[in-house]
N, C-alpha and C positions, 0 to 999 in steps of 0.2 A: 328582741335578741334570738335567732333562731339556734336551738343548743346543738352542736351537731357531734356530741361525745357518741350518741348513739344511733347515727342517720345508717342507712344504705346508702350503700354511694354507684350509681350508673353513671356518672359524673363524665368516665372519659375507658377507653380501652388499653391507658398504661400506665393504670394504678398500681398494679400490683410489680412484684420484681422480675422474674423467670419463670419458664416452666422447669418443672423438678427437672427433669429430664436431662435441661442445658445446664441447672446448676451441678447435678452429679459430676455431668462430663468435665464439665471446669474444677471441679474437686478433684477427680481423676489424673487429670491433666497438669494440675496446677504443679507440683516440683520439677518438672521436664523441662530441661533448656532445649529453646529454641531458637531459630534466626527472629530476625525483629523485622518491622514494617511488612508485614503479610506475606513473608518470603519462606514461613515454615509449614512444614507438611501438613497442620491441618488445616490450613488455609487453602493451601494447594487441593486436598482432599477434598473441601467445600466446595473450590472450584469446577470440579470434576462432577461432580453431584448435579449443581446447576446448568451445569454444559447439559449432560444427560437429560435433565427433567426439561431443558429449555429445546431441547434436539437441535442444539447449534455447538459443533464439538468446538468453532474458531473461535469459539466468542472469548472476549476479554471479560474479566469479572475482576470489581477491586471493592475492598470494603471498607465504608464510610461509618460515622457513630450516630449520626441522626438525621434525619428529613428536609430539615433545611441546608444543613450543611451539604447534601447529596445534591439536592435543587441546583443551589446557587454554583456547586463546582460543576456540574454535568453541564449546565445551560452556558456557563460562559465559557467551558471548555468548545462549546459547539456552535457560538455565534463569533460572529467577525465583529472588530469593535464598533460598527457604523449601522448594527442589525438590531431588533428586539425581537422578543419571544409572542406569542400568541396564545391568549388564554382566556377560561370563560370568565365572565364580570364575576363568578363565583367561584373562581379557581384557587387553589391554596397559594399561590403563588401571587395573587390579585388583592389578596385579602389578609390573612395571616402569617405572612413572614418576614414582617417590619420591613418588606422595603428593602430585603436582602439581596433581590435581582439587581433593582435599579441602585445599588449602594455598592453593587457592581461593573455599573454603568450602560447597563440595560435595560430599553426601556421593556415595560410589558402593554402590549396590546390585548385591551380587555373587549372580548366579543360576547355578544348576545348568547343566551344558553337557556335551554329549555330544561329545567329540573337537576340542574349541575351542568348539563351535556354540550359540548360541543357538536355542531354538525359539521356535514363536510361544506355543504354551500355558504355559510357562515366563515370558514377557514377559506375557502376560493375567491370569497368575496372582498375580503381582508387582502391578498395576495391582491388580485386581479385593480382594485383601486389603487395600492400602488404604481403598479407598474404602467397603470396606463395614466398614471399624475405627469404631467410635460413639470410640475415643480419637484418631480423626486429626490434628484442627487440633492437637493436643500434638504429632506426630511429623512427619519429612521426608517431603515426596511427591515419588512417582517423578513425573518431569517430560520426560527424554526416553532413547531406545532407544542404544547404543552395539554398532556390531557392526564388526568388523575383515575384510578380503578381501583375502588368505586368514588365515585365523586365525592365532594363534599356535601352532599346531600346522601350520600348513601345508596346513589343509582348505578346505573352499571351499562357500559355501552354493549350492545351486540355485537355478533362477529360484524357480519354484513354493515354496522355504524362502524365499527373503526378500519373496517378493509375501504369501506366510502374513503373516511381522512386520509388515508396513506395512500389512496391512489390519487388524492389531490395533492398530497405533499412529494411524492414522485413524481409526478408530470410537474412540476414547477419545480423540481429542485431542491425541496427544502426539508431538512429531517424533522421525525416524529421521533418524542420525546414523552415517556407515559412515569408517571409518579405513583410508585403501587407501595405507598405506606400501608395501607392496607388491604394488600392483594390477598392475603390466606383469607378472609372475609366473602373476596369476591370470587375467587377459585371457589370454594365451597359452597356458594348459594345455588340451590336449586334452579334456579330464572336463568343462571349464565351460562352458556354458553362462546365463552372466548376459554382457550386454554392455553399454558406458558408458554408452548408452541406455537401458535396463533399469535402474540404479543413479540416473540422472536421474531415470526416471520415477517411481521405487520411493522415494528415499529425498529428505529435507527438505535435506540438507547433507551433503557428504563431501569427500576429498579425494583428488589424486590424487597418489602419491608420487615425487619426484625424487630425493631422497636415495639409495635402494636402489636406486633404477632409472635409471643412466647422469649423471645429474646432480653436480656438485662438492657443492651442497647445495641444498632447496629444494623446496618442498610446495607443492601448487596447490587452493586451499580453494574449493569449487565449490557455491553457492548455488543450486538450477534456476530459482525462483521470485524475480524480479527484486525487491530489497528486503524480503526475507521475514526476513531479521537487520539489522534497521536498527543505523545507527552503526557495524556493523562496522569499518572504518578506522578511526574515531578508539579503538576497542575494543584494535585491534592496536598501534596507538602507544599506547596508556596501559600496554601489556603489555612493550614495551617490544622489538614484535615489527617495527616498521615499519622496513624495510630504506630509508635511505637515497637507498642506489646501488641503487633496484629492480630499475635496469635490467640487472640480473646475473640473479637469477633472469627475469626477462622472456624474454633472450635464451636461456638455457636451454630454458625450456618452447615458448618460439618454436619452436628447433631438433627437440626431440625429439616435436615436434606437425609436423614434416613430412619428408615422404616415408615415411610410416608407420615411423620410427626407433623410438617408444617399442613397434609391436609387435614388431619386431625384435628389439631388447633383452629382451623378454620369451621368446622364443622360444630364444634362444642356452639362455639359464638354464636353462630347464626340458627341454631336450633335452638338455644335459650332465644335467642331476638323474635322467633316463630312465636311461641309459646307467647310472648308477652306481648308482639302485637293483636296475636288473637283473645287476648284478656281484653285490651284495651280495645278493639272493634266491638266486642262485645259489650261493655261498658257505653259503646256510644261516643268514645272520644277519639277527637277527630286527628287522623295522622295527615301528616305532611309529604310531600316531595314523592310518595311511590316509593318511598325506600327499600329493598327485599334484602339486604346486609345487617352485618349488627346494629346498626345506628338507626334509632325512632326517633321520629321530629313528632312533639306533640303539639296540638295547637288550644290552648287553652284561655280561659280568662282571666285577668289577672290574679282576681280573687283564687279562683283554682288553682292556679301556678302556686302562690304562696302558701297554701296550704299542704299543698303535695310535698314542698319543699321544707316545710316544718319537718318533713319523716326521710324523705330520700333527697340529696346530691344526686340534681343534675345540672346541664351545661346551658346557660341562655344561649339563643341563637339569634333572635333578632323581634323587636317588635310589629308586627305588619298593620294594628294601628291600636288608636288612644286607647281599646278597650281589650288587646289581646294579646299573649307574648307564645311565641313558640319555643319549647323546651325540646336539648338534647338527652336524648338517653342512650348509651352505647352498652353494650354487651361485649366480655372478650373471651381470650383463650381459658382464664383462669374463672368465668361465670360459674357458680355452681347452680344444682336445683335449690337446693338450702334458702339461696340470694333469693333465684327466681322466687320460690312460694312466699316468702317474705314480701317480695315487692306486690305479688296476686293478692296478699293480703290485705296491705296498704289501701290497695286503689279498692 
């Protein structure tokens, strides 16, 4: 039995509560009376700041409580009943959302991936195969492309890769949706060349993650073109995802998008991860997938994994063979120098 009482934890990037600045602002505004359902002044201030950051002045912005909920609502809103969504076979909606998309009546087309990423060619091949099939009227039609940025492997799409996928989608009349649960960590990565305005320009909808990026909870769904997803407010309500006290998410995102806090949060996590990556490499521990963001995947023997987990809580990822295990280590906005130093000592 592992003694968990004194274990260091790098198991995920949502272990802590919220950034102190977010908590302060929630406390400062706690006794103010506001309208409900996100119609308050804090939510509107957050929307304006997000529109400015995205260079999308006409964007619709909605606040939801969590990532699975946001993906389910947005994908449902963007698909017709006979359509499905294309995603990497390792994509979050394919593997880790308990069939939330299928539960809403939509098929997930799982496409080949490389280091967690879809290619424009894979998307085009799926669309072409359907359209060239003489029996297509008996089949689910591909109607949406889902990406995550960073991917489940912590990897990044380049601007050119995102542009190529967007071009295929627009040529085919199929919308592109991006899951940004860990978006702060992608934007802060030195290897990244994609900006928020790029995402708003190339995607038909996306969300900005808060739950894993400094908020108590909450995600900001952004539709760059006004009213491109009609009746979304009503659909959010229908899915039990409309917070009566919507000001709670509004206050949080207003704070996260004030004075560069969202950027700062990302840099803290990636900087800590870079230090850990360097130490792991120096120790000869093999890293998987080439992740440059806040997630690090370690390839260990079963014995090595067991020894490490006696002192550090990590997430199990997969067993690539009978002798090895891949574990995930994640830093966050709250990772401290002291935690990094203690991990390096253990290593």
